[in-house]
Structures are given as C-alpha cells and as structure tokens.
VEXTI-858913 format. One record per residue (C-alpha): residue in one letter; z, y, x; residue number from 1. Coordinates in Angstrom, 1 decimal. Example, Ala and Ser with C-alpha at 12.3 -4.5 7.8 and 13.67 -1.06 7.14 Angstrom:
+------+--------+--------+--------+-----+
! code !      Z !      Y !      X ! pos !
+------+--------+--------+--------+-----+
!    a !    7.8 !   -4.5 !   12.3 !   1 !
!    s !    7.1 !   -1.1 !   13.7 !   2 !
+------+--------+--------+--------+-----+
//
This chain:
+------+--------+--------+--------+-----+
! code !      Z !      Y !      X ! pos !
+------+--------+--------+--------+-----+
!    m !    0.2 !    0.0 !   -0.1 !   1 !
!    n !   -0.9 !    3.4 !    1.3 !   2 !
!    n !    1.4 !    5.8 !    1.3 !   3 !
!    h !    0.6 !    8.3 !   -1.1 !   4 !
!    f !    2.6 !   11.6 !   -0.6 !   5 !
!    i !    2.4 !   14.5 !   -2.7 !   6 !
!    s !    0.4 !   17.5 !   -1.8 !   7 !
!    r !    2.1 !   20.2 !   -0.1 !   8 !
!    r !    0.5 !   22.6 !   -3.6 !   9 !
!    k !    2.0 !   20.2 !   -5.8 !  10 !
!    l !    5.5 !   19.7 !   -4.7 !  11 !
!    l !    5.4 !   23.4 !   -4.5 !  12 !
!    a !    4.7 !   23.8 !   -8.0 !  13 !
!    g !    7.0 !   20.8 !   -9.2 !  14 !
!    t !   10.0 !   22.1 !   -8.0 !  15 !
!    a !    8.8 !   25.9 !   -8.8 !  16 !
!    a !   12.1 !   26.2 !  -10.8 !  17 !
!    a !   14.4 !   25.7 !   -7.4 !  18 !
!    g !   12.8 !   28.6 !   -5.3 !  19 !
!    a !   10.4 !   28.5 !   -2.5 !  20 !
!    l !   10.5 !   25.4 !   -0.5 !  21 !
!    g !   11.4 !   25.9 !    3.3 !  22 !
!    l !   10.0 !   23.2 !    5.5 !  23 !
!    s !   12.5 !   20.6 !    4.9 !  24 !
!    g !   11.7 !   20.7 !    1.1 !  25 !
!    f !   14.6 !   22.3 !    0.5 !  26 !
!    p !   14.5 !   25.6 !   -1.8 !  27 !
!    a !   14.4 !   28.2 !    1.8 !  28 !
!    r !   17.5 !   30.1 !    1.8 !  29 !
!    a !   18.1 !   32.6 !    4.6 !  30 !
!    d !   21.6 !   31.8 !    5.4 !  31 !
!    v !   21.3 !   28.2 !    6.0 !  32 !
!    q !   21.0 !   28.1 !    9.8 !  33 !
!    w !   19.0 !   25.0 !   10.8 !  34 !
!    k !   18.4 !   26.5 !   14.3 !  35 !
!    k !   22.1 !   27.2 !   14.9 !  36 !
!    y !   22.2 !   23.8 !   17.1 !  37 !
!    a !   19.2 !   23.7 !   18.8 !  38 !
!    g !   19.4 !   21.5 !   22.0 !  39 !
!    t !   21.6 !   19.1 !   20.5 !  40 !
!    k !   21.1 !   15.3 !   20.6 !  41 !
!    l !   22.3 !   12.9 !   18.1 !  42 !
!    e !   22.4 !    9.7 !   18.1 !  43 !
!    v !   21.5 !    7.3 !   15.1 !  44 !
!    i !   22.0 !    3.7 !   14.5 !  45 !
!    l !   19.8 !    2.3 !   11.9 !  46 !
!    a !   19.8 !   -0.7 !    9.9 !  47 !
!    k !   16.1 !   -2.0 !   10.1 !  48 !
!    g !   14.1 !   -2.1 !    7.0 !  49 !
!    p !   12.3 !    1.0 !    4.8 !  50 !
!    r !   14.6 !    3.1 !    5.1 !  51 !
!    g !   14.8 !    3.6 !    8.8 !  52 !
!    d !   11.1 !    3.4 !    9.2 !  53 !
!    n !   10.8 !    6.3 !    7.3 !  54 !
!    l !   13.4 !    8.1 !    9.3 !  55 !
!    q !   12.1 !    7.5 !   12.2 !  56 !
!    k !    8.4 !    8.3 !   11.3 !  57 !
!    n !    9.0 !   11.4 !   10.2 !  58 !
!    i !   12.1 !   12.7 !   12.0 !  59 !
!    k !    9.4 !   15.3 !   14.4 !  60 !
!    e !    9.4 !   17.6 !   11.3 !  61 !
!    f !   13.5 !   17.8 !   11.2 !  62 !
!    t !   13.0 !   18.4 !   15.4 !  63 !
!    d !   10.6 !   20.8 !   14.4 !  64 !
!    l !   12.8 !   23.0 !   11.6 !  65 !
!    t !   16.2 !   22.7 !   13.9 !  66 !
!    g !   15.3 !   22.2 !   17.9 !  67 !
!    i !   18.0 !   19.2 !   17.1 !  68 !
!    q !   16.6 !   16.2 !   19.7 !  69 !
!    v !   17.6 !   12.5 !   17.4 !  70 !
!    e !   17.4 !    9.3 !   19.2 !  71 !
!    s !   17.9 !    6.3 !   16.8 !  72 !
!    e !   17.5 !    2.5 !   16.8 !  73 !
!    q !   16.7 !    0.4 !   13.9 !  74 !
!    i !   18.9 !   -3.2 !   14.3 !  75 !
!    p !   19.0 !   -6.4 !   12.2 !  76 !
!    e !   21.0 !   -5.4 !    9.4 !  77 !
!    q !   23.7 !   -8.3 !   10.2 !  78 !
!    q !   23.8 !   -7.2 !   14.0 !  79 !
!    q !   23.9 !   -3.8 !   13.0 !  80 !
!    r !   27.1 !   -3.7 !   10.8 !  81 !
!    q !   28.7 !   -5.3 !   13.4 !  82 !
!    k !   28.1 !   -3.5 !   16.1 !  83 !
!    a !   29.2 !    0.0 !   14.0 !  84 !
!    v !   32.3 !   -1.6 !   13.5 !  85 !
!    i !   33.1 !   -2.9 !   16.7 !  86 !
!    e !   32.1 !    0.8 !   18.3 !  87 !
!    l !   34.0 !    2.9 !   15.5 !  88 !
!    a !   36.9 !    0.7 !   16.0 !  89 !
!    s !   36.8 !    1.1 !   19.7 !  90 !
!    g !   37.4 !    5.0 !   18.9 !  91 !
!    k !   34.2 !    6.1 !   20.8 !  92 !
!    p !   31.5 !    5.4 !   19.5 !  93 !
!    s !   27.8 !    5.7 !   21.2 !  94 !
!    f !   26.9 !    7.3 !   18.0 !  95 !
!    d !   26.7 !   10.3 !   15.9 !  96 !
!    v !   25.2 !    9.3 !   12.4 !  97 !
!    v !   25.7 !    5.5 !   11.2 !  98 !
!    h !   23.4 !    4.2 !    8.3 !  99 !
!    l !   26.3 !    2.2 !    6.3 ! 100 !
!    s !   25.8 !   -0.2 !    3.6 ! 101 !
!    y !   28.1 !    0.9 !    0.7 ! 102 !
!    h !   28.3 !   -2.8 !   -0.9 ! 103 !
!    v !   30.0 !   -4.3 !    2.4 ! 104 !
!    q !   31.3 !   -1.2 !    4.6 ! 105 !
!    k !   32.9 !    1.2 !    1.5 ! 106 !
!    r !   36.3 !    0.2 !    1.5 ! 107 !
!    q !   36.7 !   -0.9 !    5.2 ! 108 !
!    f !   35.5 !    2.3 !    6.3 ! 109 !
!    e !   37.7 !    4.5 !    4.0 ! 110 !
!    k !   41.0 !    2.7 !    5.1 ! 111 !
!    a !   40.1 !    3.0 !    8.6 ! 112 !
!    g !   39.3 !    6.7 !    8.8 ! 113 !
!    w !   36.4 !    6.3 !   10.7 ! 114 !
!    l !   34.2 !    8.5 !    8.6 ! 115 !
!    a !   33.8 !   12.8 !    8.9 ! 116 !
!    d !   35.0 !   14.4 !    5.6 ! 117 !
!    i !   31.8 !   16.2 !    4.9 ! 118 !
!    s !   33.3 !   17.9 !    1.6 ! 119 !
!    g !   33.2 !   21.1 !    2.9 ! 120 !
!    y !   30.4 !   21.0 !    4.6 ! 121 !
!    m !   28.6 !   20.8 !    1.4 ! 122 !
!    k !   30.5 !   23.6 !    0.3 ! 123 !
!    d !   29.2 !   25.8 !    3.1 ! 124 !
!    p !   25.5 !   28.1 !    2.1 ! 125 !
!    n !   25.4 !   28.2 !    6.4 ! 126 !
!    l !   24.9 !   24.4 !    6.4 ! 127 !
!    t !   24.0 !   23.4 !    2.5 ! 128 !
!    a !   20.8 !   24.3 !    0.8 ! 129 !
!    p !   21.3 !   25.0 !   -2.6 ! 130 !
!    d !   19.7 !   22.2 !   -4.4 ! 131 !
!    l !   21.6 !   19.3 !   -2.6 ! 132 !
!    v !   24.6 !   19.2 !   -5.3 ! 133 !
!    e !   27.3 !   16.5 !   -6.2 ! 134 !
!    s !   25.3 !   16.5 !   -9.5 ! 135 !
!    d !   22.4 !   15.3 !   -8.3 ! 136 !
!    f !   23.6 !   12.1 !   -7.4 ! 137 !
!    s !   23.7 !    9.4 !   -9.5 ! 138 !
!    a !   27.3 !    7.8 !  -10.8 ! 139 !
!    a !   26.6 !    4.9 !   -8.7 ! 140 !
!    g !   25.9 !    6.7 !   -5.5 ! 141 !
!    l !   28.9 !    8.9 !   -6.0 ! 142 !
!    q !   31.2 !    6.1 !   -6.9 ! 143 !
!    y !   29.9 !    4.3 !   -3.3 ! 144 !
!    a !   30.1 !    7.7 !   -1.4 ! 145 !
!    k !   33.8 !    9.3 !   -2.6 ! 146 !
!    n !   37.3 !    8.0 !   -1.6 ! 147 !
!    d !   39.8 !    7.6 !   -4.1 ! 148 !
!    k !   40.6 !   11.4 !   -3.1 ! 149 !
!    g !   37.8 !   12.4 !   -4.0 ! 150 !
!    q !   36.1 !   13.6 !   -0.4 ! 151 !
!    m !   32.6 !   13.1 !   -0.3 ! 152 !
!    l !   32.6 !   10.4 !    3.1 ! 153 !
!    s !   29.0 !   10.0 !    3.6 ! 154 !
!    l !   25.6 !   11.2 !    1.8 ! 155 !
!    p !   23.7 !    8.8 !   -0.7 ! 156 !
!    w !   20.8 !    7.9 !    0.3 ! 157 !
!    s !   19.3 !    4.7 !   -1.2 ! 158 !
!    v !   19.9 !    2.4 !   -4.3 ! 159 !
!    d !   18.7 !   -1.1 !   -4.3 ! 160 !
!    y !   18.2 !   -2.5 !   -7.2 ! 161 !
!    f !   17.7 !   -6.2 !   -7.5 ! 162 !
!    i !   14.0 !   -7.2 !   -9.3 ! 163 !
!    l !   11.7 !  -10.2 !   -9.7 ! 164 !
!    y !    8.8 !  -10.5 !   -7.4 ! 165 !
!    y !    6.0 !  -12.5 !   -8.8 ! 166 !
!    n !    2.6 !  -13.6 !   -7.9 ! 167 !
!    k !    0.2 !  -13.1 !  -10.5 ! 168 !
!    e !   -2.3 !  -15.5 !   -9.0 ! 169 !
!    l !   -0.2 !  -18.3 !   -9.1 ! 170 !
!    f !    1.1 !  -17.3 !  -12.2 ! 171 !
!    q !   -2.7 !  -17.7 !  -14.1 ! 172 !
!    k !   -3.7 !  -20.3 !  -12.1 ! 173 !
!    k !   -0.7 !  -22.4 !  -14.0 ! 174 !
!    g !   -1.2 !  -19.9 !  -17.0 ! 175 !
!    v !    2.3 !  -19.3 !  -17.3 ! 176 !
!    a !    3.9 !  -16.3 !  -18.5 ! 177 !
!    v !    6.4 !  -14.1 !  -17.0 ! 178 !
!    p !    9.9 !  -15.2 !  -17.9 ! 179 !
!    k !   12.3 !  -13.0 !  -19.7 ! 180 !
!    t !   15.2 !  -15.4 !  -19.3 ! 181 !
!    l !   16.8 !  -17.1 !  -16.6 ! 182 !
!    d !   15.9 !  -20.3 !  -18.6 ! 183 !
!    e !   12.3 !  -19.8 !  -18.9 ! 184 !
!    m !   12.4 !  -18.6 !  -15.3 ! 185 !
!    v !   13.5 !  -22.3 !  -14.5 ! 186 !
!    t !   10.9 !  -23.8 !  -16.8 ! 187 !
!    a !    7.9 !  -21.5 !  -15.2 ! 188 !
!    a !    9.6 !  -22.5 !  -11.1 ! 189 !
!    e !    9.1 !  -26.0 !  -12.5 ! 190 !
!    k !    5.2 !  -25.6 !  -13.7 ! 191 !
!    l !    4.9 !  -23.4 !  -10.8 ! 192 !
!    t !    6.0 !  -26.2 !   -7.9 ! 193 !
!    d !    3.5 !  -28.2 !   -6.1 ! 194 !
!    a !    5.0 !  -29.3 !   -2.8 ! 195 !
!    k !    2.0 !  -31.2 !   -2.0 ! 196 !
!    d !   -0.4 !  -28.4 !   -2.2 ! 197 !
!    g !    3.2 !  -26.6 !   -0.4 ! 198 !
!    t !    3.6 !  -24.0 !   -3.3 ! 199 !
!    f !    6.8 !  -24.2 !   -4.9 ! 200 !
!    g !    8.1 !  -21.7 !   -8.0 ! 201 !
!    f !   11.2 !  -19.6 !   -6.4 ! 202 !
!    v !   12.4 !  -18.8 !   -3.1 ! 203 !
!    g !   15.5 !  -16.3 !   -2.8 ! 204 !
!    r !   18.5 !  -16.5 !    0.2 ! 205 !
!    g !   20.0 !  -19.5 !    0.6 ! 206 !
!    l !   21.9 !  -18.4 !    3.8 ! 207 !
!    r !   25.4 !  -18.4 !    3.8 ! 208 !
!    n !   26.7 !  -14.5 !    2.9 ! 209 !
!    a !   23.6 !  -13.4 !    2.5 ! 210 !
!    n !   22.8 !  -15.5 !   -0.5 ! 211 !
!    m !   25.5 !  -14.0 !   -2.9 ! 212 !
!    t !   23.4 !  -11.1 !   -3.5 ! 213 !
!    l !   20.8 !  -13.7 !   -5.1 ! 214 !
!    w !   23.7 !  -15.4 !   -6.9 ! 215 !
!    t !   25.5 !  -12.1 !   -8.2 ! 216 !
!    n !   22.4 !  -11.3 !  -10.7 ! 217 !
!    f !   23.7 !  -15.0 !  -12.4 ! 218 !
!    f !   27.0 !  -14.4 !  -12.3 ! 219 !
!    l !   26.7 !  -11.1 !  -14.1 ! 220 !
!    n !   23.8 !  -12.3 !  -16.8 ! 221 !
!    y !   26.5 !  -15.5 !  -17.5 ! 222 !
!    g !   28.9 !  -12.7 !  -18.2 ! 223 !
!    g !   31.3 !  -12.9 !  -15.0 ! 224 !
!    e !   33.3 !  -10.3 !  -13.5 ! 225 !
!    f !   35.0 !  -10.3 !  -10.2 ! 226 !
!    l !   38.5 !   -8.7 !  -10.5 ! 227 !
!    d !   41.1 !   -9.4 !  -13.9 ! 228 !
!    a !   42.9 !   -6.3 !  -15.0 ! 229 !
!    k !   45.4 !   -6.5 !  -12.3 ! 230 !
!    g !   43.0 !   -7.0 !   -9.5 ! 231 !
!    g !   42.7 !  -10.4 !   -9.2 ! 232 !
!    i !   39.3 !  -12.3 !   -7.9 ! 233 !
!    l !   37.4 !  -14.7 !  -10.9 ! 234 !
!    t !   35.0 !  -16.4 !   -9.0 ! 235 !
!    d !   36.0 !  -19.9 !  -10.1 ! 236 !
!    g !   36.0 !  -19.7 !  -14.1 ! 237 !
!    p !   33.1 !  -20.8 !  -16.1 ! 238 !
!    e !   30.8 !  -18.1 !  -15.5 ! 239 !
!    a !   30.2 !  -18.5 !  -12.1 ! 240 !
!    i !   30.3 !  -22.0 !  -12.4 ! 241 !
!    a !   27.2 !  -21.8 !  -14.9 ! 242 !
!    a !   25.4 !  -19.4 !  -12.2 ! 243 !
!    t !   26.1 !  -21.8 !   -9.4 ! 244 !
!    k !   24.3 !  -24.9 !  -11.3 ! 245 !
!    l !   21.2 !  -22.3 !  -12.1 ! 246 !
!    y !   21.7 !  -21.2 !   -7.8 ! 247 !
!    q !   21.7 !  -24.9 !   -7.0 ! 248 !
!    t !   18.7 !  -25.9 !   -9.3 ! 249 !
!    l !   16.8 !  -23.1 !   -8.0 ! 250 !
!    l !   17.2 !  -23.4 !   -4.2 ! 251 !
!    t !   16.9 !  -27.4 !   -4.6 ! 252 !
!    k !   14.3 !  -28.1 !   -7.0 ! 253 !
!    v !   11.6 !  -25.3 !   -6.8 ! 254 !
!    a !   12.3 !  -23.8 !   -3.2 ! 255 !
!    p !   11.2 !  -24.3 !   -0.2 ! 256 !
!    p !   12.2 !  -26.8 !    2.4 ! 257 !
!    g !   15.0 !  -25.3 !    4.7 ! 258 !
!    v !   15.9 !  -22.7 !    2.0 ! 259 !
!    a !   19.2 !  -23.0 !    2.9 ! 260 !
!    g !   18.7 !  -21.2 !    6.3 ! 261 !
!    f !   16.6 !  -18.1 !    4.2 ! 262 !
!    n !   17.9 !  -15.2 !    4.4 ! 263 !
!    w !   15.1 !  -11.9 !    2.8 ! 264 !
!    m !   13.4 !  -11.9 !    6.1 ! 265 !
!    e !   12.3 !  -16.1 !    5.4 ! 266 !
!    s !   12.1 !  -15.4 !    1.5 ! 267 !
!    m !    9.6 !  -12.8 !    2.1 ! 268 !
!    a !    7.4 !  -14.5 !    4.8 ! 269 !
!    s !    7.1 !  -17.5 !    2.0 ! 270 !
!    f !    6.5 !  -15.2 !   -0.8 ! 271 !
!    t !    3.8 !  -12.7 !    1.4 ! 272 !
!    q !    2.0 !  -15.9 !    2.5 ! 273 !
!    g !    1.5 !  -17.0 !   -1.0 ! 274 !
!    r !    4.2 !  -20.0 !   -0.5 ! 275 !
!    s !    6.4 !  -19.1 !   -3.1 ! 276 !
!    a !    5.3 !  -17.7 !   -6.5 ! 277 !
!    m !    9.0 !  -15.9 !   -7.8 ! 278 !
!    w !   11.2 !  -13.6 !   -5.5 ! 279 !
!    i !   14.1 !  -11.9 !   -6.8 ! 280 !
!    d !   15.7 !  -10.0 !   -3.8 ! 281 !
!    g !   16.3 !   -5.8 !   -3.6 ! 282 !
!    v !   13.6 !   -3.5 !   -4.4 ! 283 !
!    g !   12.6 !   -1.9 !   -1.3 ! 284 !
!    w !    9.9 !   -4.7 !   -0.3 ! 285 !
!    a !    6.4 !   -3.8 !   -1.9 ! 286 !
!    p !    5.4 !   -2.0 !    1.5 ! 287 !
!    p !    5.3 !   -5.0 !    3.7 ! 288 !
!    l !    4.2 !   -7.2 !    0.1 ! 289 !
!    e !    1.2 !   -4.5 !    0.0 ! 290 !
!    d !    0.4 !   -4.3 !    3.3 ! 291 !
!    p !   -2.8 !   -6.2 !    4.5 ! 292 !
!    a !   -1.7 !   -6.9 !    8.2 ! 293 !
!    a !    1.1 !   -8.4 !    6.9 ! 294 !
!    s !    0.9 !   -9.9 !    3.2 ! 295 !
!    r !   -1.9 !  -12.5 !    2.2 ! 296 !
!    i !   -1.2 !  -11.2 !   -1.3 ! 297 !
!    v !   -1.8 !   -7.4 !   -1.4 ! 298 !
!    g !   -2.8 !   -6.3 !   -4.9 ! 299 !
!    k !   -1.3 !  -10.1 !   -6.5 ! 300 !
!    v !    2.2 !   -8.8 !   -6.9 ! 301 !
!    g !    4.3 !   -8.5 !  -10.3 ! 302 !
!    y !    7.5 !   -6.3 !  -10.4 ! 303 !
!    t !   10.0 !   -6.6 !  -13.4 ! 304 !
!    v !   13.7 !   -6.5 !  -14.4 ! 305 !
!    v !   15.8 !   -9.9 !  -13.3 ! 306 !
!    p !   15.5 !  -11.9 !  -16.5 ! 307 !
!    a !   18.0 !  -12.0 !  -18.7 ! 308 !
!    g !   20.9 !  -14.2 !  -18.9 ! 309 !
!    p !   23.1 !  -15.9 !  -22.0 ! 310 !
!    k !   26.0 !  -13.2 !  -22.2 ! 311 !
!    g !   23.6 !   -9.8 !  -21.0 ! 312 !
!    q !   20.5 !   -8.5 !  -18.8 ! 313 !
!    y !   22.3 !   -6.9 !  -15.7 ! 314 !
!    s !   20.5 !   -6.2 !  -12.1 ! 315 !
!    a !   22.9 !   -6.5 !   -9.0 ! 316 !
!    t !   23.1 !   -3.4 !   -7.2 ! 317 !
!    y !   23.7 !   -2.5 !   -4.0 ! 318 !
!    g !   23.3 !    0.9 !   -2.0 ! 319 !
!    d !   23.4 !    2.4 !    1.8 ! 320 !
!    g !   24.1 !    6.2 !    2.9 ! 321 !
!    l !   24.5 !    7.9 !    6.0 ! 322 !
!    g !   28.0 !    8.6 !    7.5 ! 323 !
!    i !   28.9 !   10.8 !   10.0 ! 324 !
!    a !   31.1 !    9.1 !   12.8 ! 325 !
!    a !   35.0 !   10.8 !   12.8 ! 326 !
!    a !   34.9 !   10.9 !   16.8 ! 327 !
!    s !   31.3 !   12.4 !   17.0 ! 328 !
!    k !   31.6 !   15.9 !   19.1 ! 329 !
!    n !   28.5 !   16.8 !   17.1 ! 330 !
!    k !   29.3 !   16.8 !   13.0 ! 331 !
!    e !   27.8 !   19.9 !   11.7 ! 332 !
!    a !   24.3 !   18.8 !   13.5 ! 333 !
!    a !   24.7 !   15.4 !   12.4 ! 334 !
!    y !   25.4 !   16.8 !    9.0 ! 335 !
!    l !   21.8 !   19.2 !    9.3 ! 336 !
!    l !   20.1 !   15.3 !    9.9 ! 337 !
!    c !   22.0 !   13.5 !    6.9 ! 338 !
!    q !   21.4 !   16.4 !    4.5 ! 339 !
!    w !   17.3 !   16.2 !    5.9 ! 340 !
!    a !   17.2 !   12.5 !    5.3 ! 341 !
!    v !   18.4 !   12.2 !    1.9 ! 342 !
!    s !   16.3 !   15.6 !    1.0 ! 343 !
!    k !   13.9 !   15.9 !   -1.7 ! 344 !
!    t !   10.5 !   15.4 !    0.8 ! 345 !
!    q !   12.4 !   12.2 !    2.7 ! 346 !
!    g !   13.0 !   10.8 !   -0.8 ! 347 !
!    a !    9.7 !   11.1 !   -2.4 ! 348 !
!    r !    7.9 !    9.4 !    0.6 ! 349 !
!    l !   10.3 !    6.8 !    0.6 ! 350 !
!    l !    9.8 !    6.5 !   -3.3 ! 351 !
!    q !    5.9 !    6.8 !   -3.1 ! 352 !
!    s !    6.0 !    4.3 !   -0.5 ! 353 !
!    g !    8.0 !    1.6 !   -2.3 ! 354 !
!    g !   10.2 !    1.4 !    0.2 ! 355 !
!    g !   13.6 !    2.5 !   -1.4 ! 356 !
!    v !   15.0 !    4.5 !   -4.9 ! 357 !
!    p !   16.7 !    7.7 !   -3.8 ! 358 !
!    f !   20.3 !    8.2 !   -5.3 ! 359 !
!    r !   19.3 !   11.7 !   -6.4 ! 360 !
!    n !   18.4 !   12.3 !   -9.8 ! 361 !
!    s !   15.8 !   15.1 !   -9.0 ! 362 !
!    i !   13.4 !   13.1 !   -7.4 ! 363 !
!    l !   13.5 !   10.4 !   -9.7 ! 364 !
!    n !   13.3 !   12.8 !  -12.4 ! 365 !
!    d !   10.5 !   14.7 !  -10.8 ! 366 !
!    a !    7.2 !   14.2 !  -12.7 ! 367 !
!    e !    4.9 !   15.0 !   -9.3 ! 368 !
!    v !    6.8 !   13.1 !   -7.4 ! 369 !
!    q !    6.5 !   10.0 !   -9.8 ! 370 !
!    k !    2.4 !   10.8 !  -10.3 ! 371 !
!    g !    2.3 !   10.3 !   -6.1 ! 372 !
!    v !    3.9 !    6.7 !   -6.7 ! 373 !
!    k !    0.9 !    4.8 !   -6.2 ! 374 !
!    n !    2.3 !    1.5 !   -8.0 ! 375 !
!    r !    3.3 !    1.8 !  -11.5 ! 376 !
!    e !    4.5 !   -1.6 !  -12.1 ! 377 !
!    w !    6.9 !   -1.2 !   -9.2 ! 378 !
!    l !    7.9 !    2.3 !  -10.6 ! 379 !
!    q !    8.7 !    1.0 !  -13.9 ! 380 !
!    s !   10.6 !   -1.9 !  -12.7 ! 381 !
!    v !   13.4 !    0.7 !  -10.7 ! 382 !
!    i !   13.7 !    2.9 !  -14.0 ! 383 !
!    d !   13.9 !   -0.1 !  -15.9 ! 384 !
!    s !   16.7 !   -1.3 !  -13.1 ! 385 !
!    a !   18.4 !    1.3 !  -13.4 ! 386 !
!    k !   19.1 !    1.4 !  -16.8 ! 387 !
!    i !   20.8 !   -2.3 !  -16.2 ! 388 !
!    s !   22.5 !   -1.9 !  -13.5 ! 389 !
!    k !   26.2 !   -3.1 !  -11.9 ! 390 !
!    l !   27.5 !   -3.1 !   -9.0 ! 391 !
!    g !   27.0 !   -6.2 !   -6.8 ! 392 !
!    l !   29.9 !   -6.8 !   -5.4 ! 393 !
!    p !   33.4 !   -6.5 !   -5.7 ! 394 !
!    v !   34.7 !   -3.4 !   -4.3 ! 395 !
!    v !   37.4 !   -4.4 !   -2.1 ! 396 !
!    i !   38.4 !   -4.4 !    1.9 ! 397 !
!    p !   37.8 !   -8.0 !    2.2 ! 398 !
!    v !   34.6 !   -8.0 !    0.9 ! 399 !
!    a !   33.0 !  -10.0 !    4.1 ! 400 !
!    e !   35.0 !  -12.6 !    3.8 ! 401 !
!    f !   34.6 !  -13.1 !    0.5 ! 402 !
!    r !   30.7 !  -13.0 !    1.1 ! 403 !
!    d !   31.3 !  -15.5 !    3.6 ! 404 !
!    l !   33.4 !  -17.6 !    1.1 ! 405 !
!    v !   31.6 !  -17.7 !   -2.2 ! 406 !
!    g !   28.6 !  -18.0 !   -0.2 ! 407 !
!    a !   29.9 !  -20.9 !    2.1 ! 408 !
!    a !   30.3 !  -22.5 !   -1.5 ! 409 !
!    l !   27.0 !  -21.9 !   -2.8 ! 410 !
!    t !   25.3 !  -23.0 !    0.5 ! 411 !
!    s !   27.4 !  -26.5 !    0.0 ! 412 !
!    t !   25.9 !  -26.6 !   -3.2 ! 413 !
!    l !   22.6 !  -27.2 !   -1.8 ! 414 !
!    s !   23.5 !  -30.1 !    0.1 ! 415 !
!    g !   24.5 !  -31.9 !   -3.0 ! 416 !
!    a !   28.0 !  -30.6 !   -3.6 ! 417 !
!    d !   29.8 !  -29.9 !   -6.8 ! 418 !
!    p !   29.7 !  -26.4 !   -7.9 ! 419 !
!    a !   32.8 !  -26.2 !   -9.9 ! 420 !
!    t !   34.7 !  -28.2 !   -7.0 ! 421 !
!    e !   33.3 !  -25.4 !   -4.2 ! 422 !
!    l !   33.8 !  -22.2 !   -6.1 ! 423 !
!    k !   37.6 !  -23.6 !   -6.8 ! 424 !
!    k !   38.1 !  -24.3 !   -3.4 ! 425 !
!    a !   36.4 !  -20.7 !   -2.0 ! 426 !
!    h !   39.0 !  -19.0 !   -4.7 ! 427 !
!    e !   41.6 !  -20.7 !   -3.0 ! 428 !
!    q !   40.8 !  -19.7 !    0.2 ! 429 !
!    f !   40.3 !  -16.3 !   -0.7 ! 430 !
!    r !   42.7 !  -15.2 !   -3.1 ! 431 !
!    p !   45.9 !  -15.0 !   -0.4 ! 432 !
!    i !   43.0 !  -12.7 !    1.8 ! 433 !
!    l !   42.6 !  -10.3 !   -1.0 ! 434 !
!    e !   46.0 !  -10.2 !   -1.6 ! 435 !
!    r !   47.1 !   -9.2 !    2.0 ! 436 !
!    s !   44.9 !   -6.4 !    1.9 ! 437 !
!    e !   45.7 !   -4.8 !   -1.0 ! 438 !
!    k !   49.3 !   -4.7 !    0.1 ! 439 !
!    a !   48.3 !   -3.6 !    3.4 ! 440 !
+------+--------+--------+--------+-----+
//
C-alpha cells in the first residue's frame, strides 16, 4: 500500500478552524519556542514496528523545525521492553525518550517513578501548541497515560485494536462467508484448511506470553472479566475455560504446524505467504500486508471486526505511548519530540499508511485525513473496533507474570493438556503474586 498523505493545501483547508499551520502540523504560535533547544541531542528507544518506522522516516522534519538531533533505535518488542526496564531501574538510562507498551508497563513504570511528569509542560504555551490538549485524546488514552493522581506521565501515541484479517481469495475459492461469530469462524476455518495443500484456516499467536493478546479476544467475548470487585483475578472460571477450548481448537485443528512457537512475526509470515486464511492481531499490520516486496496477497486482504462470542462482541484493546525518562537531562527538548510524534501530521501519516491508529480524536474525525486513507475497509474496521473496544489485559503491576502464567497454560493446551486444569494451576500460582504486589 502506498502511503497516501494528505496534501499541504488540503491539510490547511481541513484544519482551518484550528488556525494557520506551522511546519509541525500544529497551529502556528509565536510563543512555542521550537528552536529553544537547538543543538541538543536526544536518544530514543523504540519497539520495532510501524510506529517506529513512521517516526524514523520523518524525523528530519523535526530536526529542521527544532535544530534538535535525534538518535533512535528500533528493537524487537520483547527485547525492547526488557532493555528499557533494566536501564530505567539502573537510574542511568541511555535514552531520553522511551516507547512504552501501556498494557504491560503502565503500573510498573508509575510505581517505580521512572517517567517524568509532563502535566506542567502541557500547560506551558512556550512548550505546547494550543491544539494539544488532554480532551483531544480518547478516554482509553488518558486512562493509560495518567496515574492515579491525575498526572500525565506520557503522551498517548497509538491505540491497538485487534481485528480479523482474512484472505479474500481463499474465501472465494472455497465459497466461505466471512464469519460474524466465533462459532462461524471455527466452521469457516475447518472448510478453509487443506493440510495436504499447505493451507490452513487460522493462524495466531501460540507463543507463551505473546498468546495472551489473542486469547483475550475470546475471553472477553465469552463474557470474561479479569478482576472481581475486590481486585481478585478471575481467569479460571467457565468463561476462561470456554475461551481456552476455542483457542485450543483453532490452534491445534486448523493452524499451521509449529504454531505453539508463533508470535506476531511468524503469524504474519504465514498469512502474507497465503498459507493461512484468517489471522486475528493488532490493527497496525496493513503496510506489510499490502507491500508487494513483503507480501504475496497484496489486494486480497479483507479487514473486519473480531467475530462476536456468545456473551458479547469486543475488540481487545492495547496501546502505546511516548514517555520521558525521569533521569533525562533534556526533558523539555524530549517533550518537544514527543509532542511532534503525536502531532496531527504524524498521526495522519500513521493512519493513512495503515500503520496504526492515533489516540487523538481530531485526527480520526478529520474528513480530509480520512480521505487520505487508501484502504477504506481497513479504516472501517478501525472505526467499528473503536466502538467495541475493551482493555485487553488487567491493569495490575505484575502483568508480565500474569501473561507468563496464563500464557504458559494456553501453550500447554496445544500439546493436549486440559484447559480447566491448566487455568486452575495458573490461577493458583498468580493469585499470591497479585496479592503481594498490591500490598507492596
């Protein structure tokens, strides 16, 4: 898919109400001192993916605007998270700006005090353009970015809804309809599987820990809730067992061999090679799927919401943001970078490339920005998923342990273990960890 950016003239026309635009895509305002930190050098640690690509591709514009030099590196997600934690815990991180996964790191980073409070910066007209206001971020974005004292500790960057990607060509060949329910999805996947031919009905994350983001869609749609009224964990009840049986069926009966070791990269590879007919994952993968250099199914991909379960229809929702290390000596310069990264121009590029969904309502609701989205079906899946979004992981400090333990239970079921037994074991192991974390 070619990035189809809105023209300068259209962008000006579409946001005229906000005032004349400066180079940054923000309304021009003399007292935002973009050049104040010219000559400063910033270090940024990014998780590998479309968000990092978008930042690196356009970073020269930020340097031209501010005179600030930016060194950034993209690291595969799991390694990036580990590196960020190790360095922040040392008190001397090598980076000023960190790309954080809210659904994994929110409570951990808050409790440790690793991020700078940017609430004051947002109120400072010398630092913040007038269109960057809290109310422009979605409720989920603010829920992620603020701590329980109401302080903004990061800027929400991109929200990740899980959607269903499907191969239109394979569906047409077999005369299969796009599933509206999870039961229909299983039936469709069975019809679309031809192991002799090397094609399979479904692919998704089987790897321990990573698999939780897929499973959650089933859990929520079977009526699952993560926590009870007292903050206790609820992942061994009938809803969790039903969701796990579905997960087990899909990944053992209609998925490629070796799927127990698949993260999103391996799942995407199978899908882009035309080997798997359906894939449920985050909304930001349209660019590689529509890139002729990386995909054999360009123009054949369908995009729609995750099918409904017996107790509802939800899209498991995750998100990422940009925070400033509390130990950074260049906090205000770093804030200018974070602000630029979540600007309307950068957000429009992200959306129009299919690489992610900005948390800012003014970008999503801008008719001119929408016109620049080449794949309208993908955009519709985003809009529809936003209406049924639900946080995909419990907001608890030991979320990594939660993902590890329940994820290990799920992976065990792919070798034939009983879902109820495995979930009970994970529940018993996790409960004391959660209780200790809340008392600490």
